[in-house]
Backbone as CSV, one residue per row, in Angstrom:
resi,resn,N_x,N_y,N_z,CA_x,CA_y,CA_z,C_x,C_y,C_z
1,MET,-6.672,106.601,-27.516,-5.349,106.242,-27.967,-4.805,105.158,-27.041
2,LEU,-4.123,104.202,-27.625,-3.471,103.121,-26.896,-1.974,103.368,-26.999
3,THR,-1.278,103.487,-25.857,0.131,103.880,-25.883,0.958,103.066,-24.903
4,ILE,2.170,102.744,-25.324,3.237,102.270,-24.442,4.443,103.108,-24.793
5,ASP,5.123,103.620,-23.782,6.306,104.449,-24.026,7.406,104.039,-23.055
6,PHE,8.324,103.199,-23.524,9.501,102.807,-22.764,10.683,103.612,-23.292
7,ASP,11.865,103.417,-22.714,13.046,104.177,-23.135,13.326,104.058,-24.630
8,ASP,13.392,102.829,-25.142,13.753,102.638,-26.549,12.632,101.995,-27.365
9,PHE,11.418,102.030,-26.830,10.282,101.423,-27.518,9.053,102.295,-27.313
10,LYS,8.372,102.590,-28.415,7.123,103.350,-28.331,6.103,102.712,-29.263
11,PHE,4.885,102.577,-28.751,3.790,101.938,-29.471,2.564,102.823,-29.311
12,ASP,1.960,103.225,-30.425,0.766,104.079,-30.396,-0.278,103.570,-31.378
13,ILE,-1.524,103.581,-30.954,-2.662,103.384,-31.854,-3.567,104.592,-31.666
14,VAL,-3.749,105.356,-32.738,-4.524,106.597,-32.681,-5.626,106.546,-33.740
15,PRO,-6.889,106.779,-33.349,-7.955,106.810,-34.353,-7.858,108.080,-35.197
16,THR,-8.074,107.927,-36.504,-8.029,109.094,-37.391,-9.376,109.372,-38.048
17,SER,-10.188,108.333,-38.262,-11.514,108.561,-38.842,-12.407,107.352,-38.572
18,ARG,-13.696,107.568,-38.786,-14.665,106.481,-38.652,-15.718,106.646,-39.729
19,SER,-16.069,105.547,-40.358,-17.093,105.532,-41.388,-18.228,104.628,-40.910
20,ILE,-19.379,105.236,-40.655,-20.512,104.480,-40.120,-21.669,104.541,-41.107
21,GLU,-21.990,103.393,-41.693,-23.203,103.284,-42.494,-24.346,102.807,-41.604
22,GLU,-24.031,101.834,-40.728,-24.969,101.365,-39.712,-24.148,101.096,-38.466
23,ASP,-24.424,101.833,-37.399,-23.647,101.764,-36.165,-23.613,100.346,-35.605
24,GLY,-22.393,99.828,-35.403,-22.211,98.524,-34.791,-22.478,97.336,-35.687
25,VAL,-22.826,97.561,-36.941,-23.111,96.460,-37.857,-21.820,96.071,-38.579
26,PRO,-21.405,94.787,-38.470,-20.168,94.374,-39.139,-20.176,94.750,-40.620
27,TYR,-19.030,95.172,-41.089,-18.793,95.586,-42.478,-19.508,96.887,-42.848
28,ARG,-20.193,97.528,-41.892,-20.876,98.797,-42.159,-20.439,99.875,-41.163
29,ASP,-19.439,99.522,-40.327,-18.903,100.434,-39.312,-17.396,100.180,-39.236
30,TRP,-16.605,101.165,-39.675,-15.149,100.995,-39.771,-14.411,102.133,-39.075
31,LEU,-13.335,101.788,-38.401,-12.416,102.756,-37.812,-11.112,102.730,-38.593
32,THR,-10.560,103.895,-38.872,-9.213,103.982,-39.432,-8.292,104.386,-38.294
33,LEU,-7.297,103.547,-38.048,-6.360,103.777,-36.959,-4.956,103.956,-37.516
34,ASN,-4.210,104.876,-36.942,-2.797,105.017,-37.268,-2.028,104.237,-36.203
35,VAL,-1.330,103.196,-36.636,-0.525,102.379,-35.731,0.930,102.729,-35.992
36,LYS,1.637,103.151,-34.939,3.042,103.536,-35.090,3.863,102.842,-34.018
37,ILE,4.967,102.242,-34.454,5.876,101.564,-33.540,7.288,102.052,-33.811
38,THR,7.984,102.417,-32.750,9.406,102.742,-32.825,10.106,101.806,-31.854
39,ASP,11.014,101.009,-32.373,11.722,100.001,-31.588,13.210,100.168,-31.853
40,GLY,13.893,100.883,-30.972,15.306,101.182,-31.211,15.442,102.051,-32.445
41,ASN,16.260,101.599,-33.404,16.461,102.348,-34.645,15.432,102.018,-35.720
42,PHE,14.546,101.080,-35.456,13.541,100.686,-36.430,12.212,101.343,-36.090
43,SER,11.489,101.740,-37.121,10.157,102.287,-36.879,9.278,102.034,-38.091
44,GLY,7.998,102.042,-37.842,7.035,101.864,-38.914,5.690,102.414,-38.506
45,SER,4.889,102.685,-39.504,3.563,103.221,-39.264,2.653,102.733,-40.376
46,VAL,1.437,102.349,-40.015,0.452,101.919,-41.006,-0.902,102.514,-40.657
47,GLN,-1.713,102.718,-41.681,-3.121,103.041,-41.501,-3.854,101.705,-41.521
48,TRP,-4.566,101.408,-40.448,-5.243,100.123,-40.321,-6.742,100.353,-40.270
49,LEU,-7.451,99.715,-41.174,-8.905,99.767,-41.229,-9.440,98.561,-40.456
50,THR,-10.208,98.821,-39.403,-10.712,97.737,-38.568,-12.156,98.013,-38.157
51,MET,-12.848,96.957,-37.839,-14.224,97.101,-37.369,-14.228,97.225,-35.846
52,PRO,-15.094,98.058,-35.284,-15.177,98.166,-33.828,-15.388,96.814,-33.138
53,ALA,-16.095,95.898,-33.776,-16.314,94.576,-33.177,-14.992,93.841,-32.957
54,GLU,-13.999,94.074,-33.825,-12.689,93.438,-33.662,-11.960,94.009,-32.445
55,ILE,-12.098,95.304,-32.228,-11.490,95.938,-31.053,-12.222,95.495,-29.788
56,LYS,-13.542,95.413,-29.852,-14.343,94.994,-28.699,-13.972,93.576,-28.272
57,LYS,-13.763,92.681,-29.230,-13.369,91.307,-28.900,-12.022,91.297,-28.191
58,PHE,-11.062,92.079,-28.693,-9.750,92.177,-28.047,-9.911,92.709,-26.621
59,GLN,-10.736,93.723,-26.455,-10.955,94.309,-25.134,-11.546,93.272,-24.169
60,GLN,-12.534,92.519,-24.627,-13.153,91.502,-23.779,-12.155,90.407,-23.423
61,ASP,-11.385,89.952,-24.403,-10.380,88.916,-24.155,-9.299,89.418,-23.200
62,LEU,-8.878,90.665,-23.382,-7.857,91.262,-22.523,-8.378,91.403,-21.091
63,SER,-9.615,91.810,-20.951,-10.231,91.955,-19.635,-10.335,90.601,-18.928
64,GLN,-10.725,89.591,-19.665,-10.827,88.244,-19.106,-9.442,87.732,-18.700
65,ALA,-8.437,87.962,-19.534,-7.071,87.540,-19.218,-6.568,88.254,-17.967
66,TYR,-6.839,89.547,-17.862,-6.405,90.310,-16.688,-7.069,89.767,-15.423
67,GLY,-8.353,89.466,-15.509,-9.051,88.881,-14.364,-8.412,87.575,-13.918
68,SER,-8.018,86.746,-14.866,-7.336,85.490,-14.537,-5.985,85.751,-13.891
69,LEU,-5.239,86.704,-14.446,-3.907,87.004,-13.914,-3.969,87.509,-12.475
70,ILE,-4.895,88.422,-12.180,-4.950,88.951,-10.814,-5.502,87.917,-9.833
71,ALA,-6.179,86.889,-10.355,-6.647,85.789,-9.509,-5.553,84.735,-9.312
72,GLY,-4.394,84.947,-9.953,-3.277,84.013,-9.795,-3.237,82.899,-10.816
73,ASN,-4.113,82.943,-11.802,-4.118,81.931,-12.857,-3.325,82.461,-14.048
74,PHE,-2.117,81.939,-14.238,-1.248,82.422,-15.314,-1.330,81.558,-16.568
75,ASP,-2.229,80.586,-16.559,-2.401,79.712,-17.717,-3.528,80.273,-18.587
76,ILE,-3.201,81.328,-19.340,-4.214,81.963,-20.186,-3.853,81.783,-21.655
77,GLU,-4.860,81.808,-22.468,-4.653,81.761,-23.915,-4.125,83.113,-24.387
78,PRO,-3.269,83.136,-25.400,-2.827,84.427,-25.951,-4.024,85.246,-26.446
79,VAL,-3.921,86.543,-26.289,-4.960,87.485,-26.691,-4.461,88.210,-27.932
80,GLN,-5.313,88.307,-28.965,-4.880,88.933,-30.220,-5.759,90.108,-30.609
81,LEU,-5.091,91.154,-31.067,-5.764,92.267,-31.735,-5.410,92.135,-33.205
82,SER,-6.396,91.750,-33.977,-6.201,91.598,-35.416,-7.551,91.812,-36.069
83,GLY,-7.547,91.808,-37.370,-8.803,92.029,-38.054,-8.808,91.432,-39.437
84,ILE,-9.893,91.685,-40.124,-10.032,91.188,-41.480,-9.031,91.853,-42.419
85,GLU,-8.678,93.103,-42.115,-7.642,93.804,-42.875,-6.291,93.486,-42.233
86,PRO,-5.308,93.041,-43.033,-4.096,92.430,-42.472,-2.953,93.369,-42.101
87,GLN,-3.168,94.660,-42.016,-2.044,95.572,-41.802,-1.424,95.474,-40.413
88,PHE,-2.135,94.945,-39.424,-1.615,94.951,-38.062,-2.089,93.732,-37.285
89,LEU,-1.180,93.197,-36.473,-1.490,92.092,-35.569,-0.696,92.294,-34.291
90,LEU,-1.352,92.165,-33.151,-0.708,92.209,-31.844,-1.187,90.991,-31.072
91,ALA,-0.247,90.159,-30.610,-0.571,88.972,-29.817,0.119,89.092,-28.469
92,ILE,-0.644,88.930,-27.391,-0.119,89.066,-26.034,-0.348,87.757,-25.286
93,GLY,0.721,87.239,-24.683,0.631,86.022,-23.887,1.444,86.162,-22.613
94,VAL,1.320,85.180,-21.732,2.061,85.185,-20.473,3.483,84.708,-20.734
95,ALA,4.455,85.449,-20.201,5.863,85.132,-20.426,6.448,84.248,-19.329
96,ASN,5.930,84.356,-18.099,6.525,83.582,-17.009,5.514,83.366,-15.881
97,ALA,5.947,82.669,-14.847,5.068,82.296,-13.739,4.684,83.469,-12.845
98,TRP,5.246,84.640,-13.055,4.894,85.819,-12.264,3.859,86.689,-12.969
99,GLY,3.430,86.272,-14.145,2.403,87.014,-14.859,2.913,88.131,-15.742
100,HIS,4.226,88.180,-15.954,4.734,89.149,-16.924,4.251,88.744,-18.309
101,LEU,4.057,89.721,-19.161,3.480,89.473,-20.478,4.511,89.666,-21.576
102,PHE,4.303,88.954,-22.662,5.156,89.038,-23.830,4.250,89.328,-25.019
103,ALA,4.544,90.389,-25.740,3.717,90.777,-26.890,4.534,90.696,-28.168
104,GLN,3.910,90.218,-29.215,4.522,90.176,-30.545,3.626,90.961,-31.490
105,TYR,4.259,91.703,-32.393,3.490,92.497,-33.344,4.007,92.274,-34.761
106,THR,3.115,92.479,-35.703,3.443,92.482,-37.126,2.691,93.643,-37.754
107,MET,3.425,94.456,-38.499,2.827,95.563,-39.253,3.207,95.380,-40.708
108,LYS,2.268,95.644,-41.600,2.602,95.638,-43.024,1.702,96.613,-43.752
109,ASP,2.290,97.245,-44.754,1.591,98.297,-45.485,0.577,97.747,-46.477
110,SER,0.807,96.529,-46.946,-0.114,95.881,-47.879,-0.045,94.377,-47.625
111,PRO,-1.050,93.620,-48.067,-1.067,92.187,-47.771,0.193,91.437,-48.197
112,ASP,0.811,91.858,-49.284,2.017,91.159,-49.743,3.256,92.054,-49.701
113,GLY,3.199,93.130,-48.916,4.310,94.075,-48.836,5.284,93.735,-47.727
114,PRO,6.255,94.614,-47.504,7.242,94.387,-46.448,6.589,94.425,-45.068
115,GLU,7.232,93.750,-44.110,6.703,93.656,-42.759,7.699,94.200,-41.746
116,LEU,7.184,94.754,-40.673,7.973,95.080,-39.495,7.426,94.187,-38.386
117,LYS,8.299,93.326,-37.855,7.910,92.409,-36.781,8.793,92.664,-35.579
118,GLY,8.238,92.445,-34.423,9.028,92.584,-33.217,8.268,92.089,-32.011
119,SER,8.851,92.326,-30.859,8.235,91.888,-29.613,8.655,92.824,-28.490
120,PHE,7.892,92.781,-27.427,8.223,93.556,-26.236,7.568,92.897,-25.028
121,GLY,8.146,93.152,-23.878,7.588,92.654,-22.636,6.872,93.775,-21.911
122,LEU,5.881,93.417,-21.129,5.193,94.407,-20.322,4.607,93.744,-19.094
123,ASP,4.369,94.531,-18.102,3.791,94.068,-16.855,2.272,94.105,-16.968
124,GLN,1.617,93.189,-16.265,0.153,93.141,-16.318,-0.507,94.410,-15.782
125,SER,0.254,95.247,-15.075,-0.313,96.493,-14.549,-0.709,97.471,-15.659
126,PHE,-0.222,97.249,-16.890,-0.615,98.083,-18.027,-2.040,97.779,-18.497
127,LEU,-2.530,96.595,-18.208,-3.784,96.139,-18.817,-5.018,96.959,-18.441
128,PRO,-5.236,97.339,-17.175,-6.444,98.133,-16.887,-6.510,99.436,-17.686
129,GLU,-5.373,100.112,-17.834,-5.364,101.352,-18.621,-5.662,101.062,-20.087
130,TRP,-5.082,99.990,-20.620,-5.359,99.626,-22.008,-6.839,99.326,-22.203
131,ILE,-7.433,98.608,-21.267,-8.852,98.261,-21.379,-9.698,99.535,-21.412
132,ARG,-9.364,100.506,-20.569,-10.076,101.803,-20.588,-9.812,102.556,-21.893
133,ASP,-8.565,102.541,-22.353,-8.228,103.236,-23.599,-8.970,102.644,-24.792
134,LEU,-9.214,101.352,-24.767,-9.968,100.723,-25.852,-11.401,101.249,-25.890
135,ASP,-11.965,101.585,-24.723,-13.292,102.223,-24.701,-13.269,103.530,-25.488
136,GLU,-12.208,104.317,-25.311,-12.084,105.583,-26.045,-12.008,105.342,-27.547
137,LEU,-11.271,104.313,-27.966,-11.222,103.994,-29.401,-12.610,103.634,-29.914
138,LEU,-13.340,102.837,-29.138,-14.672,102.408,-29.560,-15.670,103.557,-29.606
139,GLU,-15.468,104.570,-28.778,-16.372,105.722,-28.752,-16.020,106.778,-29.796
140,PHE,-14.882,106.648,-30.441,-14.427,107.649,-31.409,-15.446,107.792,-32.540
141,ARG,-15.811,109.031,-32.845,-16.787,109.313,-33.906,-16.252,110.291,-34.938
142,GLY,-14.976,110.642,-34.868,-14.394,111.628,-35.785,-14.513,111.230,-37.238
143,HIS,-14.330,112.214,-38.086,-14.457,111.967,-39.531,-13.148,112.208,-40.215
């Protein structure tokens, strides 16, 4: 599970099932994730179908960005968690010269349905835990 829990903001990604026809093969290995965001009085939740390779790419990009940040290089490209299925997008970039991060999200129930969009700030100290939590998502085998 991937979680952020601030006073008036909560973000969760929880795996609910996995369908494996061929382990690790694109389009033959899918995770169903429940993405839930509560931001003040607004909240939304979607079931997002994604391939483990999409999560792995986000994890690798996030790990590389974190390595740059702790080395003092704050000029990093934004890191995105997105997939072929359009229900969820999370983009994380550097907000300032101290390495604070700014994240933007978009959730939608269907490709042409209503959207919940927002943003939040976070400290780079969250990244190592997120990188480890992504391993747990990738290892999920539930049905």
